[in-house]
N, C-alpha and C positions, 0 to 999 in steps of 0.2 A: 504494500500500500504506500502510495506517495502523497505527501502533504507539504504545505509550506506555512510558515509563520513569520511574523515580523516582530522585532523587539530590539532591545539594547544589549550589546555584549557586556555582561556583568563580570565574567572571569574567563581567562584563557589559560589553559594548562599546557605544560611542556609536553612534547612528544614522548611516548613511552614505548620502548621495545619490549613487547610482551613475550615473544619467542624469537627464535632465529629468523622465522619467515613472516612474522606478524607484528605490525606497529600500529599504534593508535594515538590520537590526540583529542582531548575533550575540551569543551567550552560550555559555559552557562549563559543562557539567554534570559534576560529579564523581560517578562511579557506583561504589559498592563492588562488587568482583568477587572474592570469596574472598580470597586473599593479595595480590591486586593491585588497584589502583584504576585505573579507566578514566576518561579525560577526553574527552568528546565535544563537538564544537562544533556548535551548532544555529543556524539562521537564521530570523528572522522577516522578512516583507516587507510593504510597503505599509501598510495601516491596522492591521496586527497589530504593528507596531513599538512601539506604546505599551503593549502588554501588560506589558512589563518594568518600566514605571514604578512598579508596585505591589510590586516585589520588590527585595531587596538581596542582595549577596554573603553567602553562608552560609545562606540560606533553604533549607529542604528543600521540594522541589517535585516535582510529577508533570507530565511533559511529554507531550502528544499530538503526534505528528508523522507526516509522510509521508516515505517513503524513495524517493529517485529517483536515477538514475544514467544516464550517457551516455558513449559513446566519443568521443574526439577524436583525429584523425589529423593529424600534422604530420611532413613529411619521411619519410613511409613508416613512422613509428612510431606505434602506437596507444596512447593512454593512456586510463584510465577515471576519471571523476570521480563522486563520490557526494555527495549533498546530503541533510541532515536538515532538512526544512522544518517547523518547529514551527508549530502553529496554535492550541494552547491550553496554558495553564499554570494550575496550581492548587496551593495550599499543601498539602503532604502531611500526612496525619493530623490535620488541624485542623478538618475539616468546613466550611471556608470555601468560598464560591461560586467556581467557576472563572472565570478571567479569559480572555476570548476576544475574537476580532475580530468583524467584522461579518457573519459567515456563520452565526451562531446555533449554533456548535459543530460544524457539519458539516465533514467533510474537504474541503479545497480542493484542486483539481487543481494540481499544480506548474506554475508559469509557465515557459514556455520562455524562458530568459534571453537566448538569442541574438537575440531580437527587440528587446532593449533596447540592443544594442551599436550605438553610433553609428559613422559612417565615420571619425571622427577618433580613435577609441580604438584601442589596440593589439589587433589581432585575432588574436594568437597563441593566446589561450585562449578556450574556448567560453562563458565566463561573464563 
């Protein structure tokens, strides 16, 4: 599923090398919602991590993202995890060209992160 949302960049995290073949970079978007402000954390992966290099905290942006989720069962208890996988950012209301990764702006299917978990990592969580 592909969605977009507009808001202000609240926090930008450094790129993280999760495994030898997988890297990610997260950011938090501040989204006005009536009387309350929402803070949503998004994730960029692989070649899309560099998209954030052209932005700074406080910038108004429009984010295109895929929504994915999956269940994880441990000790008979099922938990559900949701991921907001960003694939394009653009400055809001500025007419600037969108900054996107190598897929030409087309939605990328979410990567199954369980394939990136190595045997020596803590396998308690599915990502």
